[in-house]
C-alpha positions as CSV (number, residue, x, y, z in Angstrom):
1,M,-3.1,-17.9,-4.6
2,T,-6.5,-18.6,-6.2
3,S,-9.1,-16.7,-4.2
4,A,-9.6,-12.9,-4.5
5,A,-8.6,-10.7,-1.6
6,I,-9.9,-7.6,-3.6
7,T,-12.1,-7.1,-6.6
8,A,-12.7,-3.7,-8.1
9,E,-15.2,-3.2,-11.0
10,G,-15.7,0.0,-12.9
11,L,-14.6,2.4,-10.2
12,R,-15.1,6.1,-10.9
13,K,-14.5,9.1,-8.8
14,R,-14.5,12.8,-9.9
15,Y,-13.5,15.9,-8.1
16,G,-14.8,18.9,-9.9
17,D,-13.3,18.9,-13.4
18,V,-10.8,16.1,-12.5
19,Q,-11.7,12.5,-13.2
20,A,-9.4,11.0,-10.5
21,V,-10.5,7.4,-11.1
22,D,-11.9,6.5,-14.5
23,G,-13.4,3.0,-14.9
24,V,-10.8,1.0,-12.8
25,T,-11.2,-2.8,-12.8
26,F,-8.8,-5.3,-11.3
27,E,-8.4,-8.2,-8.9
28,V,-5.9,-9.0,-6.2
29,R,-5.3,-12.6,-5.3
30,S,-5.1,-13.8,-1.7
31,G,-1.4,-13.9,-0.7
32,E,-0.3,-11.7,-3.6
33,F,2.1,-8.7,-3.4
34,Y,0.3,-6.4,-5.8
35,G,1.5,-3.0,-7.0
36,I,-0.4,0.0,-8.4
37,L,2.2,1.9,-10.3
38,G,2.1,5.3,-11.8
39,P,3.3,8.9,-11.5
40,N,2.0,11.4,-8.9
41,G,-1.6,12.3,-9.8
42,A,-2.3,9.0,-11.6
43,G,-5.2,8.2,-9.2
44,K,-3.5,5.5,-7.1
45,T,-4.3,6.9,-3.7
46,T,-7.9,7.6,-4.5
47,T,-8.3,4.1,-5.9
48,L,-6.9,2.7,-2.7
49,E,-9.1,4.9,-0.5
50,I,-12.2,3.6,-2.3
51,I,-11.2,0.0,-1.9
52,E,-10.4,0.6,1.8
53,G,-13.9,2.1,2.3
54,L,-12.5,5.6,3.1
55,R,-14.3,7.1,0.0
56,E,-17.5,6.4,-1.7
57,P,-17.1,5.8,-5.5
58,D,-19.3,7.8,-7.9
59,S,-19.9,4.4,-9.6
60,G,-18.6,0.9,-9.6
61,T,-18.0,-1.6,-6.8
62,A,-15.2,-2.7,-4.6
63,R,-15.0,-5.8,-2.3
64,M,-12.4,-6.7,0.3
65,L,-12.2,-10.3,1.6
66,G,-15.5,-11.1,0.1
67,R,-17.4,-8.1,1.6
68,P,-18.4,-4.7,0.0
69,S,-16.0,-1.9,0.8
70,W,-18.8,0.7,0.9
71,P,-20.7,1.4,3.1
72,R,-17.7,1.0,5.4
73,D,-18.0,-2.4,7.1
74,R,-16.7,-2.4,10.7
75,R,-16.3,-6.2,10.5
76,L,-13.5,-5.7,8.0
77,L,-11.5,-3.2,10.2
78,R,-9.8,-5.9,12.2
79,R,-8.9,-7.9,9.1
80,I,-7.1,-5.0,7.2
81,G,-4.1,-2.8,8.0
82,V,-3.7,0.6,6.4
83,Q,-0.5,2.6,6.2
84,L,-1.4,6.0,4.8
85,Q,0.8,8.2,2.6
86,A,1.1,10.7,5.5
87,S,1.9,9.1,8.8
88,A,-0.7,9.9,11.5
89,F,0.8,9.6,14.9
90,F,-0.4,10.8,18.3
91,E,1.5,13.9,19.4
92,K,4.5,13.7,21.8
93,L,4.5,9.9,22.3
94,T,7.5,7.6,22.1
95,A,7.6,4.7,19.5
96,R,6.5,2.3,22.3
97,E,3.7,4.5,23.4
98,Q,2.5,5.0,19.8
99,I,2.2,1.4,19.0
100,R,0.8,0.4,22.3
101,T,-1.9,3.0,21.8
102,F,-2.8,1.6,18.4
103,A,-2.8,-1.9,19.9
104,S,-5.2,-0.9,22.6
105,L,-7.7,0.2,19.9
106,Y,-7.9,-3.4,18.8
107,G,-7.7,-5.0,22.3
108,V,-4.2,-6.2,21.5
109,P,-1.9,-6.7,24.5
110,A,1.1,-4.5,25.1
111,A,3.4,-7.5,24.7
112,R,2.3,-8.0,21.1
113,A,2.9,-4.3,20.4
114,D,6.4,-4.5,21.8
115,A,7.1,-7.6,19.7
116,M,6.0,-5.7,16.6
117,L,8.6,-3.0,17.3
118,E,11.2,-5.8,17.4
119,T,9.9,-7.2,14.1
120,V,10.4,-3.8,12.3
121,G,13.8,-3.2,13.9
122,L,12.8,-0.4,16.2
123,A,13.2,-2.1,19.6
124,E,16.3,0.1,20.3
125,K,14.2,3.2,19.5
126,A,11.2,2.3,21.7
127,G,11.8,5.2,24.1
128,V,12.3,7.8,21.3
129,R,9.5,10.2,20.3
130,D,8.3,9.8,16.8
131,D,9.3,13.3,15.8
132,R,12.9,12.4,16.6
133,L,13.0,9.3,14.4
134,S,14.5,9.4,11.0
135,G,12.2,9.2,7.9
136,G,12.8,5.5,7.5
137,Q,12.2,4.8,11.1
138,Q,9.0,6.7,11.1
139,Q,7.8,4.7,8.1
140,R,8.7,1.4,9.9
141,L,6.7,2.6,12.9
142,S,3.8,3.5,10.7
143,I,3.9,0.0,9.2
144,A,4.2,-1.6,12.6
145,C,1.1,0.3,13.8
146,A,-0.8,-1.0,10.7
147,L,0.3,-4.6,11.5
148,V,-0.1,-4.7,15.2
149,H,-3.5,-6.4,15.1
150,D,-2.3,-9.1,12.7
151,P,-4.4,-8.2,9.6
152,E,-4.8,-10.5,6.6
153,L,-4.7,-7.7,4.1
154,V,-2.3,-4.7,4.2
155,F,-2.4,-1.5,2.2
156,L,0.8,0.6,1.8
157,D,0.5,4.0,0.1
158,E,3.9,5.1,-1.2
159,P,5.7,3.9,2.0
160,T,9.2,4.8,0.7
161,T,8.6,8.3,-0.6
162,G,11.2,10.7,0.6
163,L,13.6,8.0,1.9
164,D,17.3,7.8,0.9
165,P,18.2,4.8,-1.3
166,Q,19.6,2.7,1.6
167,A,16.5,3.3,3.8
168,R,14.3,2.4,0.9
169,R,16.0,-1.0,0.4
170,N,15.9,-1.7,4.1
171,L,12.2,-1.1,4.0
172,W,11.9,-3.4,1.0
173,D,13.3,-6.3,3.1
174,L,10.6,-5.6,5.7
175,L,7.8,-5.5,3.1
176,R,9.0,-8.8,1.6
177,A,8.9,-10.4,5.1
178,I,5.3,-9.1,5.7
179,N,4.2,-10.8,2.5
180,A,6.2,-14.0,3.2
181,E,4.1,-14.4,6.4
182,G,1.1,-15.0,4.2
183,R,-0.4,-11.5,4.1
184,T,-1.8,-10.0,1.0
185,V,0.0,-6.7,0.3
186,V,-1.2,-3.9,-1.9
187,L,1.4,-1.2,-2.6
188,T,1.1,2.1,-4.4
189,T,4.3,3.5,-5.7
190,H,5.7,5.9,-8.2
191,Y,9.1,4.1,-8.1
192,M,9.5,1.7,-11.1
193,D,12.4,-0.1,-9.5
194,E,10.4,-0.7,-6.3
195,A,7.5,-2.3,-8.2
196,E,9.9,-4.4,-10.2
197,A,11.7,-5.6,-7.0
198,L,8.7,-6.3,-4.8
199,C,5.5,-7.1,-6.8
200,D,4.1,-10.3,-8.1
201,R,2.0,-8.3,-10.4
202,V,1.6,-4.5,-11.1
203,A,-1.2,-2.4,-12.5
204,V,0.3,0.4,-14.6
205,M,-2.0,3.5,-14.0
206,D,-2.1,7.0,-15.5
207,H,-4.8,9.7,-15.7
208,G,-7.2,7.6,-13.6
209,K,-7.1,4.5,-15.8
210,I,-5.3,1.1,-15.5
211,L,-3.4,0.7,-18.7
212,R,-2.0,-2.8,-18.2
213,V,-1.7,-5.5,-15.5
214,G,0.8,-8.3,-15.2
215,P,4.1,-9.5,-13.6
216,P,6.8,-6.8,-14.2
217,A,9.1,-9.1,-16.1
218,E,6.2,-10.4,-18.2
219,L,5.1,-6.8,-19.2
220,I,8.7,-5.9,-20.1
221,R,9.0,-9.1,-22.2
222,E,5.6,-8.8,-23.9
223,L,6.3,-5.2,-25.0
224,G,9.9,-6.0,-26.0
225,V,11.4,-3.2,-23.8
226,A,14.2,-3.0,-21.2
227,S,12.4,-1.7,-18.1
228,L,9.0,-0.7,-16.6
229,E,9.8,2.9,-17.4
230,D,9.9,1.8,-21.1
231,V,6.6,0.0,-20.6
232,F,5.0,3.2,-19.4
233,L,6.5,5.1,-22.4
234,Q,5.1,2.5,-24.8
235,L,1.6,2.5,-23.2
236,T,1.3,6.3,-22.9
237,G,3.5,7.7,-25.6
238,R,5.3,9.9,-23.1
239,E,8.3,9.5,-20.8
240,Y,7.6,8.6,-17.2
241,R,8.2,11.3,-14.6
242,E,8.2,10.6,-10.9
């Protein structure tokens, strides 16, 4: 894991009086499971959207897989997979129809789409409409749609929000498997235990700034505390709130 899948330098984005992203700089190595960790409103989603090429930064630069993120580069679209915070499905389609539709956008055969349903444990739900799937099943379908074209780099924006503890842990197993296949995974989360369980390194973020970057266990050890929540408290002087 030596080459950079992502580089961000001095990213800034303001919405009115709110400085959503304030001088963010970091690098994600190829093959890494990288977490951007912080409470709601920390600037995680906006940072991801800038890197993905969905938003233009006010200043600073971002690169994915060696290419600038902005202006949006169509050559990158086949190489990245994006699972947004709010799942965006086509209305009144079954799980199989959903993923086959996504696959067709990339020229991917239906057999590959069906195999991806199997990979995420939804083969038995293939004929069920997405609005009749559980929250965890919907998240699995969303991730399957993001992976159907076999991207090198995968973005997951708070994929376990709203899930019960068992569904969250089941999804963790899937995310580990995605990374173990050699993909670079970038995860935003406001769950400290999730970041600690999954990520090779985390960027602790608050008020649009990255406060510290490192492996979770190393950050805990360096600051002489018991958990990532304590890391946040020490860096900000206030208790973490999800």
